[in-house]
N, C-alpha and C positions, 0 to 999 in steps of 0.2 A: 734556807740553805740543803735539807735533805731532798728536798724536791728537786732540786739543781743537780743534785748528785746522783736521784734515781731517773732522771731524764736521761742524763749524760750514759748510766748504763743502760738504758731502754735503746739510745741511740745504736751503741758498741752492739749491743745484743742483736739489734734488728739487722745491722751491716754485716756480723757474722753469720748470720742465717740466709740472706741475702747472697754471700760470697761461698755459703757450702753449697746452695743450689745450684749456683754455677759450675763449681767444682764437678758436681754430679751429673750436671749435662756434658762437660769437656771429656769426664768418663766414658758417658754412655757414648759421645760420640767417637771415642779412639777405641772403647770396645767392639764399634760398629763401622771400622774405616776398610773394612774387607767384604760387609755386607752387600751381597747382590739380591738379593732378596729380603722382601718385608712383608708386614699384613697387608699397607696398603698398595703393594705391588710395587716391582723396580727394585733400582738400589736405594740403600740408605741415603737420608738426605740431611745434613748436617743442621746440628740445632743450635739457638742462641737465646741466652736468659736476656730479659730486658727489664730492666730497671725503672723505677720512679721514687723520685724523691717525693716522701710526705710529709706533711707539715704533724708537729708535734702538738696535740691539743693542749691549748694554754686558757688562761682565764682573758677577758680582754685586757685589761691594765698592762698583763705580763707581754701582751701583743702588742699591744700598742709603745711599750717601754722596747720592745726589741728591735720594733722597726725604725723608731728614731736610732738606735744603736747600730745601724746599719744590717737588720735582716731577723727574721726569725728565725728558731731551729727546727731542723729539718731531720727525718729519719730517713730509711729507703725501704723500698719492698721490691719482690718479683713482682711484673702485672703481667708478665705474658713467656713465653717458649715458643719462639718464632722458626720456623725450617729456613733457612740459609738456600738463596734460587740463584747460586751459582750453577755453570751447568756441571753435570757430572764429569769427573776422566772417563776418558773412553781408550781400550787396547783393543789390538786384535789378537784375539785367539777362540780359533773357532772349533777347538775340544772342549770348550768351557760349556755345562750345561746351561748359560743362562745367556750364549752368545746369539746375536740375532740371525739371519740368514745370509748378510754378509761376514758372518765372523767378530762382529764386534761387539763386547760385552763393556756395559756402564758400569763403572766404580763410583762409589761415594765420593762426593766432594768435600772430603774432609781430608786436611791439609795437617800432617802431623806437626809440625814445625810451629803452625799457627797453632795449632790444640796444648803445646807444649809451653807456651808463651801465655796462653791465656790460664792454663793452670798456675802457671808461677806466679802471674798476676793476680790471680783469685787467692792465691796463698798466702802473698805477700800483703793483702787488703784484710783479710784474714787476722794475720798476727798485727798489723795495726791495728785493729780492733779491740784485740784482746789485750795488749798493752794499755790500751786506752780505758778498756774496763778493769785492768788492774790497777791502773793510776786512781781513777774514780772511788775502787774499793779502801785503796789507803787513805785516800782523802777522807772520806767517811768516818774511817778507822780512828784517824786522828781527832774528827771534831767529835768524836764520841769520846774519846780520851780526855778530850779540853772541857767536856761539859762535869766531868767528875768533880 
């Protein structure tokens, strides 16, 4: 029983960590939404977090039982942060210091509406994991009270 509660807390903690990473990247995208110069050269390119489901290590007998019941328990982790390859926004501004010979400035491929939706989604997912962890904690406490 305790093992089940701890693994559910582990799953929730992994989800919170992954969503926190997602929120960090969204904040970076928003902060650089007008950056026309980067260390790599050129305009800032929007970044995205890639998640991967990871199985929770179990004893063979537990894996066998969970596969009969419809699937094993899985957690999540961040495996990569990739750059969005969509084209940059281009504006005509010959007075801009980063304008090319034709007066075109390449601006980051960051869409503020998309970033706000991603931020809201990550925040809601984080909250759901917090709620799940609190429920696991309450069940653990109730189990301890029953054992008294």
